[in-house]
N, C-alpha and C positions, 0 to 999 in steps of 0.2 A: 030627528037628529039638527041642531041649531048648527050655523055654520056662520063664522063671522066673515064680511065682507073682505075686510083685507086679506084676511086667511086664502079665500076664493082667488082674488088676485093675484095673490101669491102662487098660486097652482098652475093657472092658467101663462105666468110667467116663465115656466120652467119649458126648459126646449122639446120634452119629450114626453108622454105618459103613456103606460101600457093600455090596452086596449078596455079592461075592466075599469080604469080609472078614468079614462076618456069618457065610458057611458057615465058613470058616476057623477063628472063634472058638466056634461050635458044634462042630465037630469038635473042638478041644482039650479043651473041656468035657469033649465024652463020654469020650476019653483019660484025661483026670484024673478021669472018673466023677464029675461035678459038674454033669453034665448032669439029674439028678431032682432036683435042689435048687432049690426053689422061689424063692430070690434069683437066682440063674443064668438060671434058666428065663425071668422075669421080662424079665431084660435081655436076651435074645435072642430074647423073641416082639416086645418094642419095636423091636429092629433089624429084623426080617423085615418089622414092619408098615412102618415108615419106608419100606421097600424095596419095597410092597406087596404083596410074597410071605406071602398069608393062608395058604397050602397049608402051606409049611413052619411059621409060626406056629403054624396049629392042631395040626399034626403033634407039634410042643414041649409046647403044653399037655397035649394028649390021653396025651403019654408020661410026664407028671411024676404021681405019686402023692399026694404031698402040696400042694394047690394052694392061696398063700396069696391073701388078698384082692387083694393087688397084682399077683400074676398073674391073677385074674380081670377084675380092671379093665382091665388091658393088653390081654387079646383081647378084652372087648368092646367098650373103645376104636376097638381095631382095627378091627374090622366097625362101625362107627357112623360112622367117618370117612370113609369110604368107600360111604358111604350103603347099605351091606348090613345095613339096619334087621332085616329078620325075623332074621336069623342073629344080631343083635346081640341082640334079646329073648329071642330061644329059648337063648342062654347067662346071660343074665339069670335066667330061669325056671330053668335050671338050678342057678343058684346058689342061689337061694332054697330049694333042696330037698338043697342039699350039705350042711348043716351049715356053713358057713363064713359067719359076718355081713359081710350087706354094708356098707362104711361110706359116709362122707357124698359123696364123689368118684364111688361106684358109682350113687349116685341124681343126682349133678350130673349124669353122662354120660349116663343113661338118658333122663333130661329133655330136656335135648338132642337125641338121635336121635327122642323124638317131637316136638320143633316143628320138624326138621328135615322130618321124613314131613307135618308138617301134622296127626297125628293128638292130637286135644282130647282124645276120651276116654281114650286110653290115658295120657296126660298127670296129668288128673282120679286114675288108678290109680295110678301114681309116686306123685305126691299122697299119696294115703292111706298109701301103705308108708312113706313117708319119716317122716311122722306117726308110725305104728305102731311103725318100729322107733327112733322116739327123735329122732328128728333135727329135729323142727318148729321148733325154735328156732336150730337150727345154720345160721349165716350162709353159708355155702358150698352147700346146698342152696338156703336160703332165694334166695338172690341167681340161681340156676339158674334156680329157680321163676319168679322176677320175671320175668327176660329171656324167657322160655320162653312165659310166658303173654300178657304184651307182644307177641310176633313173632307169635304166632297171634291176635291181637286183642282177645285178652280183659285188658284191662288193668284193670277194674273188679275180677276175679279177683286181680290181681297185686298191684293197692290192698291188699283185705284181706290178703293174705300180709304185705306189708308192714309193713301198722298193726298186727299181731299179734306185730310184735317190739319189743321194749322198749326198745333202746338199737338202734337199727340203725347200721351203720359205714357208712364214705364209698361203699366197695362198693356197696352197698345202695340208699344215698339215688342214686346215677349210675344204679344199674339199672332204678329206678322212674323217674326223671327223664327217660330215654332211651326208657324205655318210652311216657310219654306225648309224645314228642319224636316217635318212630317214627312214630304216628297223628295228629300234627298236632296235638296239646291244648295249644298253648302256655299258655293261662291256667292248668290245674293244674301243667303244669313249673314255671312262675313263681313260683306258689304254693307249690311244694313247695322249690324254689330259696330263698324268702324263710323258709320254716320247719326247713330245712336250718341256715342261718347264724345263724338266733337260737337252735339250739341250741350255737351255737359250732362248729362245724362245717365248716374251712376245703374250700371247692371247690377241685379241680385242673381239670386241660385236659379230662380224661374228663367231667365234670361240663358243663363248657360246651360241649361237641361235643351231647351229651345236649339240652340245652336251648336250642341252636340248631336241633337238628332241626327241634323244631316251630313255627320259624318260616319258614312255608312260601309265603307272599302279601303283597303289599304293604301291606293293612291293618294288616300286625303289623310294617312296617317301623320306625316309631317303636321298637319294644320291642327290635329288633334294634339298633338304636343304643345304646340304653343297655346292651344285654347287652355292645356292641363297646366301650363304653366301660368298663365293668366289668373284661373282659379288659385295658385298655390299663393302667388304674390299680392291678390285682394283678399286673402282672407275666405275666400268662396268653398275651398275644398273641404274647411269643416261643415258644409251643406250636406247633410245626407243624400238628399234628390241629386245634387251634381256630382257626387260621389259615384253614385249608380249609376249616374247617365256615363261616366267615364268608365265605369267596368263594359259596361254594355257596347260603348264605341269601340275601346282596344279590342274587345272580344268580336265585333261583327269585322273590323279589321285584323284579324286573328296574329293579334300579338299578346299572346297569352301571358306573357313574364311580365310585360305593364298591369295587366288587367288583373294581376295575383297580387302583385303590389300594390293597387288601389284598393283592391278587395280586404288583403291584410289591415290597410289603415281604418278600414270602418269597425267601428266601438261593437255595432249591432248592426250587420246587414240583415237586410228586409231581402223580403221574398224576391223582389224584384232584382239586385242585385246576384243570390244566388242563381238565378232562371237567367239572367245575362252569361255569370260566369259560364255553368254547365252547357248552354247553349253554345258558347265560343267555342268550348273545348270538344263537342260533336262537330259543328262546322268548321271545326281545323283539322278534322279527322281523327285526335286521340280522342276514340268513343271511350274507352276504359277508365279513362281518367273524368269523363263525364259522368260516366256512373257512379264512382269513386266519391267525390263532390255529394252527389246525390244520396247517397249512403251517408254520408257525413252530415248534410242537412238536417234527415231527419234521427242522427245520434244527439244532434243537438237542440231536439225538441222542435225542428221545424215544420210546418206542414206546407206540402207542396199542393199547387192548384191544376186544373185541369192543363193549361199551357204548358205547366215545365213537365206534368207526367208524360203529355204528347212529346215532347222534348228528348225524355230521357229514354222513350218505347221506340223513338226512331233510333238513337244510336244504341239500342239491342239489336234492333233490326240489322244497324248498318255491321254488327259484331258477327250476325246469325248465329248468337248464343241463347236460346230460349228460355234459361232459369231466369237470369236476371228480369228478360220479360215477364215471365210467369209471378215472379215476386212483385212486381208493380203493378201487374192484372190485381193482384191480391190486396195490394193495399188500394187502389181503386176501390174496390168494393166494398174495402172497411169502411172509406172516408164519403161512401154514398157516390162518387163521380166518374164511376165505370160506365154510364150511360150518357153521358157528357159526347155529342159529337166527335170533339176535337181528340177527346180518349179512347172511343170507341173504333175510329178510323185509325188511328195512330196501331190500334192492337191490332186491326186486321192486319195493317200491313205489317206489325212484326212477326205475326203467328205465318203468313203466307211466305216472307222472307225468309224464315228459321225453317221452313218445310211441314210447316203443322195447317195448310192450306182448310181443309177441314175446321178446325179451332177459328179459323178467322171467319168464315161463312156462316159458323155457329153464333159468336159475337154479332155479322150484321145483321140476322135473321132476328135474335135479339133488343135490338137497338129500337126503342119507342119512337124517337124522330129520326129522320136521316135527309142529310140535305146533297148537295151535289157530288162537293169533298167526300163523303162515306161511297157513294156510288163511283166514282172513280176510281176509289180504291180499290175496290171488290171486283170492278171490270179489270184495272192493270193486274191485279191476283190473278185472277182467272185465265188473263192472258200468258202473264209470266209462265202458266203450268200447262196449257196447252188445250185451256178449255173452251174454245172459241163460241162454239154454240150457246155455252153457258152465260159467257162476257157477251153474246148478243142480245140474251135473253133478257141481261140486267139493263142494258142499253134502250130496249123497249119498254122496260118499267119504269124507266128514267121518265121516258116521254108520258107515259100513263101518268105520272105522280104529276104533270105539271111542270116539273125542273127543266131547266134550261140548260143542256150540254154544251162545256166550255171546249178548250184545247185540250185541258188535261183528259178528257174523256173521249178523244179521236185520238191521242196517244195513244191509251188503253186497247181499245180495238183494233187500231192498226199493230200492235204489238201483240195482239192475238191471233189476227190473220197471218201476220208474219211466222209466229212458232206452226202454226198449222198449217202454213201452205196455201193457204186461201187467195187467190191472185184477184178472181172476179165478186167477191166479199172487200176485198181492199181496195181496190179502183171505187167500189159503190161509196164505201165511208167514206173514202179521201173525197170523192166530189161530194158527199153529201155535206161535209163543212162549209161549202158555201152558202149552201139556204140556211144555214146559223148565223151566218156573217163573222165566220171565223176564218182569219187567215194562217194557212200553214205555216209552220216554221222550221226549225232546222229538225228537229224532234221527227216531226212529220213525214219529212223527208227522207229521214237516215231510214224508218220503218217502211217505207214505200220501196226505195232503191234496193234493203235487204231483203223484201217479198219477192219482187221482180228478179235481181239476180239469182237469189237462190233457188228458185225455181225455173232455172234457166233463161231465162230475158233480160241476159247482162244487156244487149243493145237496147232494149226499152229504156231496161234504169238507166243505162247511158242517156238516152235520149231523155229522158227526165231530166236530167241532171243539167244538161245543154240549155233545156229552156228555163233555167232557174236564172233571177239574176244575178250579174257578177258583182265583188266576190263571194263563190259556192263556199260555205263553211268547208273546212277539212275533215269534218265528220262523215258529211255524207259521200268528200271522194273516198275517205277511206270505207264505208260502210261498200261500196262498188269495190273496192281492192279486196275487201275479204269476200265479195263474190267469187270475183276473177281466181281467187287464190282457190275456193271452194272447188270451181269446176275447170281449174287449169287454163284459165283461158287467157293468154299472153297479149290477145291482138291488142288492147288498151293501156298497156304497164306505161310505155312512153308518155302517153295526155297526161292520166293520173298521175307519170312521176313529178312530171311540168307545175300541174294544179297544186300539189300539195306542197314543194318547193318554195311556191309564192305565197302561200293562205297563210301555210303554219310552219316554218322551216325548222324548228324546235322540235316537233313531235316527233322523235328518233323512234317511237312503235312502228311508223308506216313503214320508216327506213329500212327496218329487219325484216320485216314482211315484203317490202318490194325486191331487198336484196336476194332472199328467197326464191321468189318467183322470177326474175331474172334470171338467176343460177341455174333455173329447172329448166329456163326454154335456151338455157348455153348462151347468156347472153354476157361474158364474162367481162365484157370493158363495163359495163351498168355496173355491176359488181362492185370490181375494183375502184368506180367513182364512190359508191356510196359505203364502201368497208375502208377503213383506216385507222389508227390506232392501234396497231399491231394484232392485224386482223378482227377488230372488233368494232360494232356499227358505233360509228361518231355518237360520243353523248350517252352510247346506253348504259340506263342506270343497273347494276347487276341485281337480281332477283334475289328474294329473302322468302323464307317462312317462318312463322311462329306461332307458339301456342299460347294462350294465354287464360289461365285460370283466375276468373273474378266472383267464384262463389265463395270463397273462403272466407 
């Protein structure tokens, strides 16, 4: 079959080809004796990489005697994109000793690979080589370095890179603002945004997305509204990315009315916007609305990803209604994502909280791949059901798999000890945290205080609290108060009352319990002090009960 040279060139300029088409093109290049030319080899390597055929891509690379930097970049990028970082780094080392000079795109690609691998030390080495090869002021390299350092939490280092550039362009400003946004430093993000405008650089949609990312709670809602107003004023409200970010921001701030208003303005909301809105309702405690919007998404022909499925499964778990959770499980199976770690972990949690622990364990056992999050979920679930021995066995399995336990792992273990009354085992795991470099937090102390106090060791629980740095969280004092209530121990009530009034005076639930305990001990003066407003505890919220059928 005769192929014109112009036709062959036309095929090679296309952005992608199927694997079979790539093999035909490769064969034609071999026939035309062009396969050893680095220009054509680069094209074929890219096509093979797009089709995840790295073996063929590497064969083309190996059989090309004169390798251009474009060919080197293509093969390095091919391995980095499929997270075969060791191969990518080996190729990069080979490039450095090959006599071919790396360019700015080489370093940008390798830097991103370091960030994806969470390898800070390797990133610093690459940074040093960027400077050594004369790319210290290159925009592409610096943009990649800023993004990578920010992604790894080294925002201060990213800021140093940024400050070393005399006239940063919009891409660099966006990278730095996004870096602050990723780690929730809204003040620095706003400061940088103002400096950017003072230099006469006009922000775009990516700037606003990076800025909005840093606005993560209700305390910065006013700033969020100001940013929203700026988007409207500058016409950036028409940018879908900016609108999606605003939906996410209002949802994180639990301002769901405004989130819905921005969401309704979107002509065609993407999955990110749907997910943000649904997660926002769940975060705000309106789990029914979260499930209703999820159903609306599916009715509109949308397709949920594993992150969204995990979010709606969490909503179902909070409602303790297994019906919607089972439906979501079925959806995940039909769309071949039930084995995703995030989805499986959420399923375990949902089934356990809905009273079906055995189903949760079955999901866990069927998981082809498990991480510390999935183990934490099943350990916590076993703990809630008082299955302490099984929870301990799971912990041993975690260590056997070479996984590193975290703070949540030990919360689950201490919860198991607490529900089973295993004081010695509780102390064992509490002390074991130090060996893994985990510092005990409020949840760990709450479980330890309950474990000791509920087993008659109220004084020992009090001694543990006294050993903690001030101020001690009210939840820990509340745990001790519950133990005093359980054992009718009235000796510590005045001390607990004093600390609770100092740490969290607005938590009136503790005032109710304190009042009842003082009354039980006949201390009516204390009861009178706590009880006001026509015999009700100050500020007490009336209780309600409700049933909601969401299976209609």
